C-alpha positions in Angstrom: 168.1 157.3 90.9 167.6 160.0 88.2 165.8 162.5 87.8 163.3 160.8 85.0 163.3 157.7 87.2 161.8 159.2 89.7 159.6 161.4 87.7 158.4 157.3 86.2 157.1 156.3 89.7 154.9 159.6 89.9 153.1 158.8 86.7 151.0 156.1 85.6 149.9 156.5 81.5 146.9 155.0 80.1 146.0 154.0 76.7 142.6 154.4 75.8 140.4 154.4 72.4 137.4 156.0 71.6 134.4 154.3 69.6 133.9 156.9 67.1 133.1 156.8 63.6 137.4 157.2 63.1 139.0 155.4 66.0 141.4 157.4 67.4 143.5 156.9 70.2 144.2 159.2 72.4 146.7 159.2 76.4 146.0 160.3 79.6 148.9 161.2 82.7 147.1 160.2 85.9 149.5 161.3 88.4 150.1 161.0 91.8 150.8 163.4 95.0 153.6 162.2 96.9 156.8 164.3 96.1 158.6 164.1 99.1 161.3 161.5 97.8 162.0 164.0 95.5 164.8 166.7 95.8 163.8 170.6 96.1 165.9 170.5 93.0 163.7 168.2 91.8 160.7 169.6 92.8 161.6 173.5 91.3 162.5 171.5 88.0 158.9 170.2 88.0 157.7 173.6 88.7 159.7 175.6 86.2 158.0 173.0 83.4 154.2 173.3 85.2 154.8 177.5 84.2 154.8 178.7 87.7 157.0 181.7 88.8 158.3 182.9 92.2 159.1 179.4 93.7 162.9 179.8 93.3 163.1 180.7 97.2 160.2 178.4 99.1 161.1 175.6 101.0 160.6 171.6 99.9 156.6 171.6 102.4 155.7 174.8 100.1 157.1 173.6 97.1 155.1 170.1 97.6 152.4 172.5 98.0 152.8 174.6 95.0 152.9 170.9 92.7 149.3 169.9 94.5 147.9 172.9 93.8 
């Protein structure tokens, strides 16, 4: 299973519209916090994408704690 397939297990996209004068479509992202099935390299990729620093020497449990903040 690729990283993207695993990531899709954790992210759910919801579509909703507002009832203002102008009809707008927005998207929200709901995420879960169970990262235990991901590899350390995948957790580090997520940490990098979220803009965290100082994660390169962290262990898996520490990375999961960081991502849950």
